[in-house]
C-alpha positions as CSV (number, residue, x, y, z in Angstrom):
1,X,11.3,12.2,1.1
2,X,11.6,9.4,3.6
3,X,12.8,6.1,2.3
4,X,12.5,2.4,3.2
5,X,14.7,-0.6,2.3
6,X,12.8,-3.1,0.2
7,X,15.0,-6.1,-0.3
8,X,17.9,-4.7,-2.4
9,X,16.0,-1.7,-3.5
10,X,15.5,1.7,-1.8
11,X,12.0,3.1,-2.2
12,X,10.3,6.3,-1.1
13,X,8.1,5.6,2.0
14,X,5.2,7.3,0.2
15,X,3.6,5.7,-2.8
16,X,0.3,6.1,-4.7
17,X,-2.7,3.9,-4.3
18,X,-5.3,3.6,-7.1
19,X,-8.4,2.0,-5.6
20,X,-11.5,3.4,-7.3
21,X,-9.4,5.0,-10.0
22,X,-10.1,4.4,-13.7
23,X,-13.8,3.6,-13.1
24,X,-15.3,6.9,-14.4
25,X,-14.3,8.2,-17.8
26,X,-15.1,11.8,-16.7
27,X,-12.3,11.5,-14.1
28,X,-9.7,10.1,-16.4
29,X,-7.7,13.2,-17.2
30,X,-7.7,14.4,-13.6
31,X,-6.5,10.9,-12.5
32,X,-3.7,10.8,-15.1
33,X,-2.6,14.3,-14.1
34,X,-2.5,13.3,-10.4
35,X,-0.5,10.1,-11.1
36,X,2.0,11.9,-13.4
37,X,2.4,14.7,-10.8
38,X,3.3,12.1,-8.3
39,X,5.7,10.4,-10.6
40,X,7.3,13.7,-11.5
41,X,7.9,14.4,-7.8
42,X,9.5,11.1,-6.7
43,X,6.5,8.9,-6.0
44,X,7.8,6.0,-8.0
45,X,5.7,3.3,-6.3
46,X,2.2,2.6,-7.7
47,X,-0.2,0.1,-6.1
48,X,-3.1,-1.3,-8.0
49,X,-5.0,-4.6,-8.4
50,X,-6.9,-6.7,-10.9
51,X,-10.0,-6.1,-8.6
52,X,-9.9,-2.3,-8.9
53,X,-12.5,-1.5,-11.5
54,X,-12.0,-5.1,-12.9
55,X,-8.8,-4.0,-14.5
56,X,-9.6,-0.4,-15.3
57,X,-7.3,0.9,-12.6
58,X,-4.4,-1.1,-14.1
59,X,-5.2,0.2,-17.6
60,X,-5.2,3.8,-16.2
61,X,-1.8,3.2,-14.6
62,X,-0.5,1.7,-17.8
63,X,-1.5,4.9,-19.6
64,X,0.0,7.1,-16.9
65,X,3.4,5.5,-17.0
66,X,3.9,5.2,-20.8
67,X,6.4,8.1,-21.0
68,X,8.5,7.0,-18.0
69,X,11.4,4.7,-17.8
70,X,10.2,1.4,-16.5
71,X,13.3,0.7,-14.5
72,X,12.6,3.9,-12.4
73,X,9.2,2.6,-11.3
74,X,8.0,0.1,-8.7
75,X,4.7,-1.4,-9.8
76,X,2.6,-3.4,-7.4
77,X,-0.5,-5.4,-8.3
78,X,-2.7,-8.0,-6.6
79,X,-4.7,-11.0,-7.7
80,X,-8.0,-12.4,-6.5
81,X,-7.9,-15.3,-4.0
82,X,-9.9,-17.4,-6.5
83,X,-7.0,-16.9,-9.0
84,X,-4.4,-18.2,-6.5
85,X,-3.8,-21.5,-8.2
86,X,-0.7,-21.9,-10.4
87,X,-2.6,-21.8,-13.6
88,X,-5.0,-19.1,-12.9
89,X,-2.4,-16.9,-11.2
90,X,-0.3,-16.9,-14.4
91,X,-3.3,-16.0,-16.4
92,X,-4.2,-13.2,-14.0
93,X,-0.7,-11.9,-14.1
94,X,-0.5,-12.0,-17.9
95,X,-3.7,-10.0,-18.1
96,X,-2.4,-7.4,-15.5
97,X,0.8,-7.0,-17.5
98,X,-1.1,-6.4,-20.7
99,X,-3.2,-3.7,-19.0
100,X,-0.1,-2.1,-17.4
101,X,1.9,-2.3,-20.6
102,X,4.9,-3.9,-19.0
103,X,6.5,-7.4,-19.0
104,X,7.0,-7.7,-15.3
105,X,5.8,-6.6,-11.9
106,X,8.0,-5.5,-9.1
107,X,5.7,-6.9,-6.5
108,X,2.7,-9.3,-6.8
109,X,0.4,-9.7,-3.9
110,X,-2.3,-12.2,-3.0
111,X,-5.2,-9.8,-2.3
112,X,-6.6,-11.7,0.6
113,X,-6.8,-15.4,1.7
114,X,-9.3,-17.7,0.0
115,X,-9.8,-21.4,-0.4
116,X,-6.5,-22.2,-2.3
117,X,-3.9,-23.7,0.0
118,X,-1.1,-21.2,0.7
119,X,1.5,-23.8,-0.3
120,X,0.1,-23.9,-3.9
121,X,0.0,-20.1,-4.1
122,X,3.6,-19.8,-2.8
123,X,4.7,-22.4,-5.3
124,X,3.0,-20.5,-8.1
125,X,4.5,-17.2,-7.1
126,X,8.0,-18.7,-6.9
127,X,7.5,-20.1,-10.4
128,X,6.6,-16.6,-11.6
129,X,9.6,-15.1,-9.9
130,X,11.9,-17.7,-11.5
131,X,10.4,-16.9,-14.9
132,X,11.2,-13.2,-14.5
133,X,7.6,-12.1,-14.6
134,X,7.7,-10.7,-11.0
135,X,10.6,-9.5,-8.9
136,X,9.1,-10.1,-5.5
137,X,5.8,-11.5,-4.1
138,X,3.8,-10.8,-1.0
139,X,0.4,-10.8,0.6
140,X,-2.4,-8.4,1.6
141,X,-4.9,-8.5,4.4
142,X,-2.9,-11.1,6.4
143,X,-3.1,-11.2,10.2
144,X,-0.3,-12.5,12.3
145,X,-1.7,-16.1,12.4
146,X,-1.7,-16.0,8.6
147,X,1.9,-14.8,8.5
148,X,3.0,-17.4,10.9
149,X,1.4,-20.1,8.8
150,X,3.0,-18.7,5.7
151,X,6.4,-18.7,7.3
152,X,6.2,-22.5,7.8
153,X,5.6,-23.2,4.1
154,X,8.4,-24.1,1.7
155,X,9.3,-20.8,0.0
156,X,7.4,-18.8,2.6
157,X,10.7,-17.2,3.8
158,X,10.7,-15.3,0.5
159,X,7.7,-13.2,1.6
160,X,8.6,-9.6,0.6
161,X,5.8,-7.5,2.0
162,X,2.3,-7.6,3.7
163,X,-0.3,-4.9,3.0
164,X,-2.9,-4.1,5.6
165,X,-5.2,-1.4,6.7
166,X,-3.5,1.1,9.0
167,X,-4.2,4.6,10.1
168,X,-4.7,6.6,13.2
169,X,-8.2,5.2,13.6
170,X,-7.3,1.6,12.8
171,X,-4.3,0.7,14.9
172,X,-5.0,-3.0,15.6
173,X,-2.0,-4.2,13.6
174,X,0.3,-2.5,16.0
175,X,-0.3,-5.2,18.6
176,X,1.4,-8.0,16.7
177,X,1.6,-7.7,12.9
178,X,3.7,-4.6,12.6
179,X,6.2,-5.7,15.3
180,X,6.4,-9.2,13.7
181,X,7.3,-7.7,10.3
182,X,9.7,-5.1,11.7
183,X,11.7,-7.8,13.6
184,X,12.1,-9.7,10.3
185,X,12.7,-6.6,8.2
186,X,9.6,-7.3,6.1
187,X,8.2,-4.0,4.8
188,X,4.6,-3.2,5.9
189,X,2.4,-1.5,3.3
190,X,-0.3,0.7,4.8
191,X,-3.4,1.0,2.7
192,X,-6.0,3.7,3.5
193,X,-3.5,5.7,5.6
194,X,-5.8,8.7,5.8
195,X,-8.9,6.6,6.4
196,X,-10.3,6.9,2.9
197,X,-10.4,10.7,3.3
198,X,-12.2,10.4,6.7
199,X,-15.4,11.7,5.0
200,X,-17.3,11.6,8.3
201,X,-14.6,13.6,10.1
202,X,-14.1,11.2,13.0
203,X,-10.3,11.7,12.8
204,X,-9.9,15.1,11.0
205,X,-12.3,16.9,13.3
206,X,-10.7,15.7,16.5
207,X,-9.3,18.5,18.6
208,X,-5.8,16.9,18.9
209,X,-5.6,16.4,15.2
210,X,-6.7,20.0,14.6
211,X,-4.2,21.4,17.1
212,X,-1.3,19.5,15.4
213,X,-2.4,20.7,12.0
214,X,-2.5,24.3,13.2
215,X,1.0,24.0,14.8
216,X,2.5,22.8,11.5
217,X,0.3,24.9,9.3
218,X,-0.9,21.8,7.4
219,X,-4.3,20.1,6.9
220,X,-5.8,17.5,9.1
221,X,-5.4,14.9,6.4
222,X,-1.7,15.7,6.2
223,X,-1.4,15.1,10.0
224,X,-3.0,11.6,9.5
225,X,-0.5,10.8,6.7
226,X,2.5,12.1,8.7
227,X,1.4,10.0,11.7
228,X,1.2,6.8,9.6
229,X,4.6,7.5,8.0
230,X,6.3,7.8,11.4
231,X,6.6,4.0,11.5
232,X,9.9,2.5,10.3
233,X,10.0,0.3,7.2
234,X,6.5,1.3,6.2
235,X,5.2,2.3,2.8
236,X,2.0,4.3,2.8
237,X,-0.1,4.3,-0.4
238,X,-2.8,7.0,-0.1
239,X,-5.1,7.4,-3.1
240,X,-6.1,10.7,-4.7
241,X,-7.4,11.7,-8.1
242,X,-6.5,15.4,-7.5
243,X,-3.0,16.6,-8.2
244,X,-3.2,19.3,-5.5
245,X,-4.0,16.6,-3.0
246,X,-1.0,14.7,-4.3
247,X,1.1,17.8,-3.7
248,X,-0.2,17.8,-0.1
249,X,0.6,14.1,0.4
250,X,4.2,14.8,-0.7
251,X,4.5,17.7,1.7
252,X,3.1,15.6,4.5
253,X,6.0,13.1,4.0
254,X,8.4,15.8,5.1
255,X,6.5,16.5,8.4
256,X,7.9,15.2,11.7
257,X,5.5,15.1,14.6
258,X,7.0,15.9,18.0
259,X,6.8,13.4,20.9
260,X,4.3,15.7,22.6
261,X,2.1,15.7,19.5
262,X,2.3,12.0,19.1
263,X,1.3,11.6,22.8
264,X,-1.7,13.8,22.3
265,X,-2.8,11.8,19.3
266,X,-2.3,8.6,21.2
267,X,-4.5,9.9,24.0
268,X,-7.3,10.6,21.5
269,X,-6.8,7.4,19.5
270,X,-5.1,4.9,21.8
271,X,-3.1,2.0,20.4
272,X,-4.2,-1.6,21.0
273,X,-3.6,-3.2,24.4
274,X,-4.8,-6.6,23.3
275,X,-5.3,-8.7,20.1
276,X,-8.0,-7.3,17.8
277,X,-9.6,-8.8,14.7
278,X,-7.8,-7.7,11.6
279,X,-9.7,-4.7,10.0
280,X,-10.3,-5.0,6.3
281,X,-12.1,-2.6,3.9
């Protein structure tokens, strides 16, 4: 399993996302099985948010991790931008901790920018860190201009991570965000690394993707994940409610694409040559 350095912690480069999980009771057992399969096979990072199912995703994660040692896990959650004031942030965090069945988060993220000044949000996050309720804090859906503004705020230098959309079909962050973070050793968290399953087949049915899949005897989705994981200091958090798909994700983390294969994929899905608006889903 590939690894990344996260502050003083070493983490697997592959984690588990939980968007849309916990929302349908009929899927609960399958979702629990998938999460526990991942945990049992080294995927110790779980990413969730108070927004996901209005807390139901966090509750599902809380149920999944009950029999595991808390110190072996790295739990990430996010709070709404309207809850980014000091008081509301603490209330949101306490609610998330109750649902997760833990007394601290490893990483707490502002889900996206809202109307609360970043200076107040950072001050609140620093308070939570001093209180031992979170180990690290970060942001999500931030573009470079947002990161530059954050860096000028008192306490902004403690930014631990930024989570953005990134996959073979959504490469805009390569132009500036990824390089900015890499130069500062700030881990990049890639959400939707397989384009939400690419249900329309724009990526998975591409000839170059299919050829790479055949060469490695893997699925097209595994090619997409292996491509995303090629980046240094990047944590990918694909979501799946199926333990067999979780097994495939783990196998994809061991795939190394050749320079020729990467060039073929670049030709089909070129990287950005100019600044693009930040893509958000």
